[in-house]
C-alpha positions as CSV (number, residue, x, y, z in Angstrom):
1,M,-65.0,-150.1,-24.4
2,M,-62.6,-147.4,-23.8
3,Q,-63.3,-143.7,-24.2
4,R,-61.9,-142.3,-27.2
5,R,-59.5,-139.4,-26.5
6,P,-60.7,-135.3,-27.4
7,M,-58.5,-133.7,-29.7
8,L,-55.8,-131.1,-28.8
9,A,-57.2,-127.9,-28.5
10,Y,-54.5,-126.5,-31.1
11,H,-55.3,-129.6,-33.3
12,D,-59.0,-128.4,-33.2
13,P,-60.0,-126.5,-36.2
14,Q,-63.3,-126.0,-34.7
15,F,-62.1,-124.2,-31.4
16,L,-59.6,-122.1,-33.6
17,D,-61.9,-120.4,-36.1
18,S,-64.1,-119.8,-33.0
19,D,-64.7,-116.3,-31.1
20,E,-62.5,-117.9,-27.8
21,A,-59.7,-118.7,-29.8
22,R,-59.4,-115.3,-31.5
23,P,-56.3,-114.1,-29.1
24,V,-54.6,-117.4,-30.9
25,R,-55.1,-116.4,-34.0
26,I,-53.8,-112.8,-33.4
27,L,-50.8,-114.0,-31.7
28,A,-50.0,-116.4,-35.0
29,E,-50.3,-113.6,-37.0
30,Y,-47.1,-112.4,-35.1
31,L,-45.3,-115.6,-34.7
32,E,-45.4,-116.8,-38.2
33,P,-43.5,-113.9,-39.4
34,L,-41.4,-113.8,-36.6
35,R,-40.0,-117.0,-37.4
36,A,-40.0,-116.8,-40.9
37,F,-38.0,-113.6,-40.8
38,R,-35.7,-115.2,-38.2
39,E,-34.9,-118.0,-40.3
40,A,-34.4,-116.2,-43.7
41,H,-32.0,-113.6,-41.9
42,V,-34.5,-110.6,-42.6
43,H,-33.6,-107.6,-40.3
44,D,-34.7,-104.3,-42.1
45,T,-36.7,-102.9,-44.6
46,V,-37.6,-100.7,-47.0
47,V,-41.4,-100.0,-47.0
48,F,-43.4,-99.3,-50.1
49,F,-47.0,-98.0,-49.8
50,G,-49.3,-97.0,-52.5
51,S,-52.5,-97.4,-53.9
52,A,-53.5,-100.9,-55.2
53,R,-55.3,-99.4,-58.0
54,A,-52.5,-97.7,-60.0
55,R,-52.2,-99.5,-63.2
56,A,-50.3,-99.4,-66.5
57,G,-52.5,-96.8,-69.1
58,G,-54.2,-95.3,-65.8
59,P,-53.8,-91.6,-64.4
60,L,-51.0,-93.2,-62.2
61,E,-49.2,-95.1,-64.3
62,H,-45.9,-93.0,-64.0
63,Y,-46.1,-93.6,-60.0
64,V,-46.3,-97.3,-61.2
65,E,-43.0,-97.1,-63.3
66,A,-41.2,-94.9,-60.5
67,A,-42.1,-97.6,-57.9
68,T,-40.3,-100.1,-59.9
69,E,-37.4,-98.1,-60.6
70,L,-36.8,-96.8,-56.9
71,A,-37.4,-100.6,-55.6
72,R,-34.5,-101.6,-58.4
73,L,-32.3,-98.6,-57.4
74,V,-33.0,-99.6,-53.0
75,T,-32.0,-103.4,-53.8
76,E,-28.9,-102.8,-56.1
77,W,-28.1,-100.3,-53.0
78,S,-28.6,-103.0,-50.6
79,L,-26.9,-106.0,-52.5
80,A,-23.8,-103.7,-52.6
81,L,-23.9,-102.9,-49.0
82,P,-21.4,-104.3,-46.8
83,Q,-24.0,-106.5,-45.1
84,K,-25.2,-108.0,-48.8
85,G,-29.1,-107.7,-49.4
86,R,-29.5,-106.8,-45.8
87,L,-32.3,-104.0,-46.6
88,L,-35.5,-105.9,-48.5
89,V,-38.1,-103.9,-50.3
90,C,-41.5,-104.8,-48.3
91,S,-44.9,-104.1,-50.0
92,G,-48.9,-105.1,-49.0
93,G,-48.3,-107.3,-51.3
94,G,-51.0,-106.8,-53.7
95,G,-51.3,-105.1,-57.3
96,G,-50.3,-101.4,-58.3
97,I,-47.7,-100.0,-56.5
98,M,-47.4,-103.0,-54.4
99,E,-46.9,-105.0,-57.2
100,A,-44.5,-102.5,-58.7
101,A,-41.9,-102.2,-55.6
102,N,-41.9,-106.5,-55.6
103,R,-41.4,-106.2,-59.3
104,G,-38.8,-103.6,-58.9
105,A,-36.4,-105.9,-56.5
106,A,-36.6,-108.5,-58.4
107,L,-35.2,-107.0,-61.4
108,A,-32.5,-106.4,-59.5
109,G,-32.1,-109.8,-58.5
110,G,-33.1,-109.2,-54.7
111,R,-35.4,-110.6,-52.3
112,S,-38.6,-109.0,-51.1
113,I,-41.6,-109.2,-48.6
114,G,-45.1,-109.0,-49.6
115,L,-47.5,-108.6,-46.1
116,N,-50.7,-109.4,-48.3
117,I,-54.3,-109.2,-46.2
118,G,-57.7,-110.8,-47.0
119,L,-60.4,-108.6,-48.0
120,P,-63.8,-108.7,-49.4
121,H,-63.0,-108.1,-52.8
122,E,-59.9,-110.7,-52.7
123,Q,-56.3,-109.1,-52.7
124,L,-54.5,-111.8,-54.6
125,P,-50.5,-111.7,-53.9
126,N,-48.7,-110.5,-56.6
127,R,-46.3,-112.9,-58.5
128,Y,-42.7,-111.1,-57.5
129,I,-42.5,-111.7,-53.9
130,T,-40.2,-113.9,-52.6
131,P,-42.3,-116.9,-51.9
132,E,-40.9,-117.7,-48.4
133,L,-41.3,-113.9,-47.5
134,L,-44.9,-113.9,-48.5
135,F,-47.5,-113.5,-45.6
136,E,-51.4,-113.5,-45.5
137,F,-52.8,-111.4,-42.8
138,H,-56.5,-111.5,-41.5
139,Y,-56.0,-108.9,-38.7
140,F,-54.8,-105.0,-40.2
141,F,-53.2,-104.1,-37.0
142,M,-51.0,-107.1,-36.9
143,R,-50.1,-106.4,-40.8
144,K,-49.4,-102.6,-39.4
145,L,-47.1,-103.9,-37.0
146,W,-44.9,-105.7,-39.2
147,F,-45.1,-103.0,-41.9
148,A,-43.1,-101.1,-38.4
149,H,-41.4,-104.0,-37.0
150,L,-38.5,-103.9,-39.5
151,A,-38.7,-100.8,-41.2
152,R,-35.5,-98.7,-41.6
153,A,-37.6,-96.3,-44.1
154,L,-41.2,-95.4,-45.8
155,V,-41.8,-94.4,-49.2
156,V,-45.4,-93.6,-49.7
157,F,-46.8,-93.3,-53.2
158,P,-50.4,-92.1,-54.2
159,G,-53.1,-93.9,-52.8
160,G,-56.4,-93.8,-51.1
161,F,-57.8,-94.6,-48.0
162,G,-55.3,-97.8,-47.0
163,T,-52.5,-95.6,-48.0
164,I,-53.4,-92.6,-45.9
165,D,-53.9,-94.7,-43.0
166,E,-50.6,-96.7,-43.1
167,L,-48.9,-93.2,-43.5
168,F,-50.4,-91.2,-40.5
169,E,-50.1,-94.4,-38.3
170,I,-46.1,-94.3,-38.7
171,L,-46.6,-90.6,-38.6
172,T,-48.3,-91.0,-35.2
173,L,-45.9,-93.2,-33.8
174,A,-42.9,-90.9,-35.0
175,Q,-44.5,-87.9,-33.6
176,T,-45.1,-89.6,-30.0
177,R,-41.6,-91.0,-30.0
178,K,-43.5,-94.5,-29.7
179,L,-40.8,-95.5,-32.1
180,D,-37.0,-96.8,-31.0
181,R,-35.4,-95.2,-34.4
182,R,-35.8,-92.7,-36.7
183,I,-37.9,-93.6,-39.9
184,P,-37.7,-91.3,-42.4
185,V,-40.7,-91.1,-44.4
186,L,-40.6,-89.9,-48.0
187,L,-44.0,-88.9,-49.8
188,Y,-43.3,-89.5,-53.3
189,G,-45.6,-87.5,-56.1
190,S,-45.2,-83.7,-54.3
191,A,-48.0,-82.5,-56.3
192,Y,-50.5,-85.1,-55.3
193,W,-49.6,-85.0,-51.6
194,Q,-50.1,-81.4,-51.1
195,E,-53.1,-81.5,-52.9
196,V,-54.6,-84.7,-50.7
197,I,-53.4,-83.4,-47.6
198,N,-53.0,-79.4,-46.5
199,F,-50.4,-80.0,-44.0
200,A,-49.6,-76.3,-43.6
201,A,-53.6,-76.0,-42.7
202,L,-52.8,-78.4,-39.6
203,V,-50.5,-76.3,-38.4
204,R,-52.1,-73.1,-39.2
205,H,-55.2,-74.8,-36.9
206,G,-52.7,-75.9,-34.1
207,V,-53.5,-79.6,-34.5
208,I,-49.7,-80.1,-35.2
209,A,-46.3,-78.6,-34.4
210,A,-44.5,-76.9,-37.1
211,E,-41.2,-79.3,-35.9
212,D,-43.9,-82.4,-37.2
213,L,-43.4,-81.3,-40.8
214,S,-39.8,-82.6,-40.4
215,L,-41.0,-86.1,-40.1
216,F,-41.5,-86.5,-43.7
217,A,-40.2,-84.9,-46.7
218,F,-41.6,-85.1,-50.5
219,V,-39.7,-86.3,-53.3
220,D,-40.5,-86.7,-57.2
221,E,-38.0,-88.8,-58.8
222,P,-36.6,-92.3,-57.9
223,R,-32.6,-91.1,-58.1
224,A,-33.4,-88.4,-55.6
225,A,-35.5,-90.8,-53.4
226,L,-32.9,-92.7,-53.5
227,E,-30.4,-90.3,-52.3
228,A,-32.6,-89.3,-49.7
229,L,-33.1,-92.7,-48.2
230,K,-29.0,-93.1,-48.2
231,R,-28.9,-90.0,-46.0
232,G,-31.8,-90.9,-43.9
233,I,-31.0,-94.8,-43.0
234,A,-28.7,-95.2,-40.0
235,F,-27.4,-98.9,-40.1
236,E,-26.5,-100.5,-36.5
237,P,-23.4,-102.3,-36.9
238,A,-24.7,-105.3,-35.1
239,I,-27.5,-106.2,-37.0
240,E,-27.8,-109.7,-35.4
241,A,-29.3,-107.6,-32.1
242,R,-32.2,-106.4,-33.9
243,L,-34.0,-109.2,-35.2
244,P,-37.3,-109.3,-33.6
245,A,-38.0,-109.9,-30.4
246,F,-40.9,-112.6,-28.9
247,A,-42.0,-109.2,-27.3
248,K,-40.5,-105.8,-26.8
249,S,-42.1,-102.3,-25.9
250,R,-40.5,-98.9,-25.7
251,H,-41.4,-97.3,-22.5
252,C,-41.7,-93.6,-22.8
253,C,-40.9,-92.9,-18.9
254,Q,-38.2,-95.1,-18.0
255,G,-34.8,-94.5,-18.9
256,P,-32.4,-97.1,-20.5
257,D,-32.2,-100.7,-19.4
258,P,-28.3,-101.1,-18.8
259,A,-29.1,-104.6,-19.5
260,G,-30.5,-103.8,-22.8
261,N,-34.1,-104.9,-22.2
262,S,-37.3,-102.9,-23.1
């Protein structure tokens, strides 16, 4: 009797869910969005961060309305650009401010991205995300990579631990010059942010430099935020060259590679 062939490792669900296959799962959370973004010709995003707990009728209701309006304005602007629709609204895929951002893009007739993540209290994707641009992540750090990878700008609405974590991730990358381009960061709701985070105290205590405060700006109105984005986003002429690569990094101690590699 002939012995049955063993299953290929990459077809074996038990192996793929094992500790040993964790690197494979991590890599999959990079490669699946990479392929989808290439196929959908997604190059540049405006990322919206903010609380999932913001709801109509709650204390953050006006921020939900503002996020919807700003995402609508950004998408209308994007659709009017020479490369029509090159800027896509990107959110964390859930409810609250995230849903508001995807809803605003849908109201303008544009596509939008949702980078959802599985949580103990399940975060369900909102219904306004473009279906082929909805992704589910297990690893927070891979989700953060995709927030930053294509971002041309960030708009950060009031939020809690998660929002603040995402904000400071980008500010740290900008401060340490680990980004290959300038990403404007807008903190929407100056009263909220100046109460929650004492940026001036960080300077006073010497843990950041005064010039680090130029890494972000406060905005309080959707149209003012749109104008700040228009001033702050610098487009590259050859957008195809900015598609994500399989592996790319920026080396702080090396000069530019004449071949264009990094």
